[in-house]
C-alpha positions as CSV (number, residue, x, y, z in Angstrom):
1,M,-1.4,-14.2,-6.6
2,M,1.8,-12.3,-6.9
3,A,1.6,-10.4,-3.6
4,D,4.7,-10.4,-1.4
5,F,2.8,-10.5,2.0
6,M,6.0,-10.5,4.0
7,Q,7.1,-7.2,2.4
8,Q,3.6,-5.8,2.8
9,V,3.5,-6.7,6.5
10,S,7.0,-5.2,7.0
11,E,5.8,-1.9,5.3
12,G,2.7,-1.7,7.6
13,A,0.4,-2.2,4.7
14,V,-1.5,-5.2,6.2
15,S,-4.0,-5.0,9.1
16,V,-5.6,-8.1,10.5
17,A,-8.8,-9.0,12.3
18,I,-8.6,-11.3,15.2
19,K,-11.5,-13.1,16.9
20,S,-11.0,-15.5,19.8
21,D,-7.2,-15.4,19.2
22,K,-7.7,-16.5,15.6
23,L,-6.8,-14.6,12.5
24,V,-10.1,-14.3,10.7
25,G,-9.4,-11.6,8.1
26,Y,-7.1,-9.0,6.7
27,A,-6.9,-5.8,4.7
28,V,-4.0,-4.7,2.5
29,F,-3.8,-1.0,1.8
30,Y,-1.3,1.7,1.0
31,P,-1.0,5.3,-0.1
32,D,-1.3,5.8,-3.9
33,E,-1.0,9.3,-5.2
34,N,-3.8,11.4,-3.5
35,C,-5.8,8.5,-2.1
36,M,-5.4,5.4,0.1
37,H,-5.6,2.3,-2.1
38,L,-7.4,-0.7,-0.7
39,E,-5.7,-3.6,-2.4
40,N,-7.4,-6.5,-0.8
41,V,-9.9,-7.5,1.9
42,A,-10.4,-11.1,2.9
43,V,-12.4,-12.9,5.6
44,L,-12.4,-16.6,6.4
45,P,-15.6,-18.1,4.9
46,S,-16.7,-19.3,8.3
47,Y,-16.6,-15.7,9.6
48,T,-18.4,-14.0,6.7
49,G,-21.6,-12.1,7.5
50,L,-20.4,-10.9,10.9
51,G,-19.3,-7.5,9.7
52,I,-15.6,-8.2,9.9
53,G,-15.0,-7.1,6.3
54,K,-16.9,-3.9,6.9
55,Q,-14.8,-3.2,10.0
56,L,-11.6,-3.8,8.1
57,I,-12.8,-1.4,5.4
58,Q,-13.7,1.2,8.0
59,Y,-10.3,0.8,9.5
60,V,-8.7,1.6,6.1
61,E,-10.9,4.6,5.8
62,D,-9.9,5.8,9.3
63,Q,-6.2,5.3,8.4
64,A,-6.7,7.3,5.2
65,V,-8.0,10.3,7.2
66,A,-5.4,9.9,9.9
67,R,-2.6,10.0,7.3
68,G,-4.1,13.0,5.5
69,Y,-5.8,11.4,2.6
70,N,-9.3,12.4,1.7
71,C,-10.4,9.3,-0.3
72,V,-10.0,5.5,-0.6
73,E,-9.9,3.9,-4.0
74,L,-10.3,0.2,-4.8
75,Y,-11.2,-2.2,-7.6
76,T,-12.9,-5.5,-7.8
77,N,-13.4,-8.1,-10.5
78,E,-16.7,-7.5,-12.4
79,L,-17.6,-11.1,-11.6
80,M,-17.6,-10.4,-7.8
81,Y,-21.3,-9.6,-7.7
82,E,-21.4,-9.4,-3.9
83,N,-18.7,-6.7,-4.0
84,L,-20.5,-4.8,-6.7
85,A,-23.5,-4.6,-4.5
86,M,-21.7,-4.1,-1.2
87,Y,-19.3,-1.2,-2.0
88,P,-22.1,1.3,-3.0
89,K,-23.9,0.5,0.3
90,L,-20.7,1.5,2.1
91,G,-20.6,4.9,0.2
92,Y,-18.3,3.9,-2.6
93,I,-19.0,5.3,-6.1
94,E,-18.2,3.4,-9.3
95,T,-15.7,5.5,-11.2
96,E,-14.5,3.2,-14.1
97,R,-14.7,-0.2,-15.7
98,K,-11.8,-1.5,-17.8
99,T,-9.7,-4.6,-18.6
100,Q,-6.5,-4.6,-16.7
101,S,-3.9,-7.4,-16.5
102,G,-6.4,-9.7,-18.2
103,F,-9.2,-9.0,-15.7
104,N,-12.4,-7.0,-16.2
105,R,-12.2,-4.6,-13.2
106,V,-14.7,-2.2,-11.7
107,F,-13.1,0.8,-9.9
108,F,-14.6,2.5,-6.9
109,A,-13.8,5.5,-4.8
110,K,-15.1,7.0,-1.5
111,Q,-14.5,10.5,-0.1
112,C,-13.4,10.4,3.5
113,I,-14.1,13.3,5.8
114,S,-11.9,13.9,8.8
């Protein structure tokens, strides 16, 4: 991972999920051209299946609308089978597959309505 989380936090690009005073997940997102780009969503393994990841994604979608963007874009590695099944259930549409930075990535987008 090459992410500079301190810089992302200072830029307001990171939102966190807290449960019982414990950091249990986070989302990294930022404006990218005409859409909000969802860079990363992570939830502690012991907290998966509780809807925390979906809540973080919904928060990003809400922020996109609040900031005047009408879509959210993201990508995932094609080996992340759970993600490939989950994003369409959340309304995301696969837009492209390509190799980028040595990874086979699947790109998704979702139109957000204010």
